[in-house]
C-alpha positions as CSV (number, residue, x, y, z in Angstrom):
1,M,125.0,116.7,116.0
2,F,121.8,115.9,117.9
3,P,122.2,112.7,119.9
4,L,118.4,112.4,120.4
5,L,117.9,112.0,116.6
6,E,120.2,109.0,116.5
7,T,118.2,107.0,119.2
8,P,116.2,103.9,118.1
9,F,113.0,105.8,119.2
10,V,113.5,108.2,116.3
11,V,115.4,106.1,113.8
12,V,113.2,103.0,113.7
13,P,109.8,104.9,113.2
14,T,111.4,107.2,110.6
15,W,113.0,104.5,108.5
16,G,110.1,102.1,109.2
17,T,107.6,104.6,107.7
18,I,109.8,105.0,104.6
19,V,110.1,101.2,104.2
20,L,106.4,100.6,104.7
21,E,105.5,103.3,102.1
22,F,107.8,101.7,99.6
23,L,106.3,98.3,100.3
24,L,102.8,99.8,99.7
25,F,104.1,101.1,96.4
26,A,105.5,97.7,95.6
27,A,102.0,96.2,96.0
28,L,101.3,97.6,92.5
29,L,103.5,94.8,91.2
30,A,102.5,92.1,93.6
31,P,99.9,89.3,92.7
32,K,96.4,89.7,94.2
33,K,96.9,86.8,96.6
34,Y,99.5,88.9,98.5
35,W,97.5,92.2,98.6
36,K,96.0,91.5,102.1
37,W,99.6,91.3,103.4
38,F,100.1,94.9,102.2
39,L,96.6,96.1,103.2
40,I,96.7,95.1,106.9
41,P,100.0,96.9,107.8
42,G,98.9,99.9,105.7
43,L,95.7,100.2,107.6
44,A,97.4,99.6,111.0
45,F,100.0,102.3,110.2
46,H,97.4,104.9,109.2
47,L,95.3,104.0,112.3
48,T,98.4,104.7,114.4
49,I,98.8,108.1,112.7
50,A,95.1,108.8,113.6
51,V,95.5,107.8,117.2
52,V,99.0,109.2,118.0
53,I,98.9,112.4,115.9
54,G,95.2,113.0,115.7
55,L,94.9,113.2,112.0
56,Y,91.6,111.5,111.6
57,S,90.7,112.9,108.3
58,F,94.0,111.9,106.8
59,A,93.7,108.4,108.1
60,T,90.1,108.2,106.7
61,V,91.3,109.2,103.3
62,M,94.2,106.8,103.4
63,F,91.9,104.0,104.6
64,A,89.8,104.6,101.5
65,A,92.8,104.8,99.2
66,L,94.3,101.6,100.5
67,I,91.0,99.7,100.3
68,L,90.4,100.9,96.7
69,F,94.0,100.1,95.8
70,L,94.5,96.7,97.6
71,R,91.1,95.2,97.8
72,P,90.2,92.8,94.9
73,F,86.9,93.9,93.3
74,E,85.6,90.3,93.0
75,R,85.7,89.6,96.8
76,E,82.8,90.5,99.0
77,F,83.7,93.3,101.4
78,Q,82.9,93.0,105.1
79,I,83.2,96.5,106.6
80,Q,82.2,95.6,110.2
81,P,85.7,94.9,111.5
82,L,87.1,98.1,110.0
83,L,84.2,100.2,111.5
84,K,85.0,98.8,115.0
85,L,88.7,99.9,114.6
86,F,87.8,103.3,113.3
87,K,85.2,104.0,116.0
88,A,87.7,103.0,118.7
89,A,90.4,105.4,117.4
90,P,89.1,108.7,118.9
91,R,88.5,107.0,122.3
92,I,92.0,105.6,122.3
93,A,93.5,108.9,121.3
94,H,91.5,110.7,124.1
95,R,92.9,108.3,126.7
96,L,96.4,108.8,125.5
97,R,96.4,112.5,125.6
98,K,96.8,114.2,128.9
99,P,95.4,117.7,129.5
100,A,97.9,120.6,129.4
101,M,95.8,122.6,131.8
102,K,95.2,121.9,135.5
103,G,92.6,123.7,137.4
104,G,92.0,126.2,134.5
105,E,95.6,127.4,134.6
106,I,98.5,126.5,132.4
107,K,101.2,124.7,134.4
108,G,104.0,127.0,135.5
109,E,102.0,130.2,135.1
110,S,100.7,132.2,138.0
111,G,98.5,135.2,137.6
């Protein structure tokens, strides 16, 4: 049908997202000692969503949900490494995006 939809650049992220979300759900049944192995990929995945797609508020909410869900209450929480990652996300996204306009005009248009 659409050959582009069958390339690894589409198939791997699509199925990878579904597998990761099922793994995050499976963390409900996992012992606490394995929670960090679910938390780290979950945070990295949602950070990628913030950087690539620009959904910063969604990523923030998901960070909070994952931390509440996969962080043992009895452990001391060190937020500094997470703050560094979150503060870097807008700068990284800005560098990745290229402006659609050049010289005040949209490419391909003449007036």
